[in-house]
C-alpha positions as CSV (number, residue, x, y, z in Angstrom):
1,M,-5.0,30.9,-14.9
2,S,-2.2,28.4,-15.6
3,V,-2.8,25.1,-17.3
4,K,-2.2,23.3,-14.0
5,E,-4.7,25.6,-12.2
6,T,-7.3,25.0,-14.9
7,I,-6.8,21.2,-14.6
8,K,-7.0,21.3,-10.8
9,S,-10.2,23.4,-11.0
10,Q,-11.7,20.9,-13.4
11,V,-10.7,17.8,-11.4
12,E,-11.8,19.3,-8.1
13,G,-14.9,20.9,-9.4
14,H,-16.7,17.8,-10.7
15,P,-17.2,14.4,-9.0
16,V,-16.1,12.4,-12.2
17,V,-13.8,13.8,-14.8
18,L,-12.5,12.0,-17.9
19,Y,-9.8,13.5,-20.1
20,M,-10.2,11.9,-23.5
21,K,-9.7,12.3,-27.2
22,G,-12.9,13.5,-28.7
23,S,-16.3,13.5,-26.9
24,P,-18.4,10.7,-25.4
25,Q,-20.6,10.9,-28.5
26,F,-17.7,10.9,-30.9
27,P,-14.6,9.5,-29.3
28,Q,-11.5,9.9,-31.4
29,C,-9.6,6.8,-30.2
30,G,-10.5,3.3,-29.2
31,F,-9.2,3.8,-25.6
32,S,-11.4,6.9,-25.1
33,A,-14.4,5.0,-26.5
34,T,-13.7,2.1,-24.2
35,A,-13.3,4.3,-21.1
36,T,-16.5,6.1,-21.9
37,Q,-18.4,2.9,-22.4
38,L,-17.1,1.4,-19.2
39,L,-18.1,4.5,-17.2
40,K,-21.6,4.3,-18.7
41,M,-21.9,0.6,-17.8
42,A,-20.7,1.4,-14.3
43,G,-23.5,3.8,-13.8
44,A,-21.7,7.1,-14.2
45,E,-23.9,10.0,-15.0
46,G,-23.0,13.5,-15.8
47,V,-19.3,12.8,-16.3
48,F,-17.4,16.0,-17.0
49,T,-15.3,15.3,-20.1
50,V,-12.4,17.3,-21.5
51,D,-11.5,16.8,-25.2
52,V,-7.7,17.1,-25.1
53,L,-7.6,17.4,-28.9
54,Q,-9.2,20.9,-28.6
55,D,-6.4,22.3,-26.4
56,P,-2.7,21.2,-26.8
57,E,-1.8,22.8,-23.5
58,I,-4.3,20.7,-21.6
59,R,-3.2,17.6,-23.6
60,E,0.4,18.0,-22.4
61,G,-0.5,19.5,-19.0
62,I,-2.7,16.6,-18.0
63,K,0.1,14.1,-18.6
64,Q,2.3,16.1,-16.2
65,Y,-0.5,16.7,-13.7
66,A,-0.9,13.0,-12.9
67,N,2.6,12.0,-14.1
68,W,0.7,9.6,-16.4
69,P,1.8,9.5,-20.1
70,T,-1.4,8.4,-21.8
71,I,-5.0,9.6,-22.4
72,P,-7.7,8.9,-21.4
73,Q,-7.3,9.7,-17.7
74,L,-10.1,9.3,-15.1
75,Y,-10.4,11.4,-11.9
76,V,-13.0,10.6,-9.3
77,K,-13.6,13.0,-6.4
78,G,-10.4,14.9,-7.3
79,E,-8.2,11.8,-7.3
80,F,-6.4,10.3,-10.3
81,V,-7.8,6.8,-10.9
82,G,-5.9,5.7,-14.1
83,G,-6.2,5.1,-17.8
84,C,-8.1,2.7,-19.9
85,D,-6.5,-0.5,-18.8
86,I,-7.0,0.4,-15.1
87,I,-10.6,1.5,-15.7
88,R,-11.2,-1.9,-17.5
89,E,-9.7,-3.9,-14.6
90,M,-11.6,-1.9,-12.0
91,Y,-14.9,-2.5,-13.9
92,Q,-14.3,-6.2,-14.2
93,S,-13.6,-6.5,-10.5
94,G,-16.6,-4.3,-9.5
95,E,-14.4,-1.6,-8.0
96,L,-15.3,1.0,-10.6
97,Q,-19.0,0.6,-9.9
98,K,-18.4,1.2,-6.2
99,L,-16.2,4.2,-6.8
100,I,-18.7,5.8,-9.1
101,Q,-21.5,5.1,-6.6
102,S,-19.4,6.9,-3.9
103,A,-19.0,9.9,-6.1
104,R,-22.7,10.6,-6.3
């Protein structure tokens, strides 16, 4: 399976997917920590997370997959949502909570 196929399988196989540095319990960057916290506050449960630090091919592949240069990256129902700043803006406006609710 190619990296692109692996990513597609992950994104389409779970309602909420977060590509991040580290894990939700031990995030390895501030942006990943913030994204994890915002998702938790928005009511997301059972988020499928991928630690890009564990796989350099996924780390580079995810940037090309969404044509988005930074990590973390959030996907909901197979669709790319955005990175940390977009997640924060969506949380502040209430959009993130609605999106997470719709993914259940």
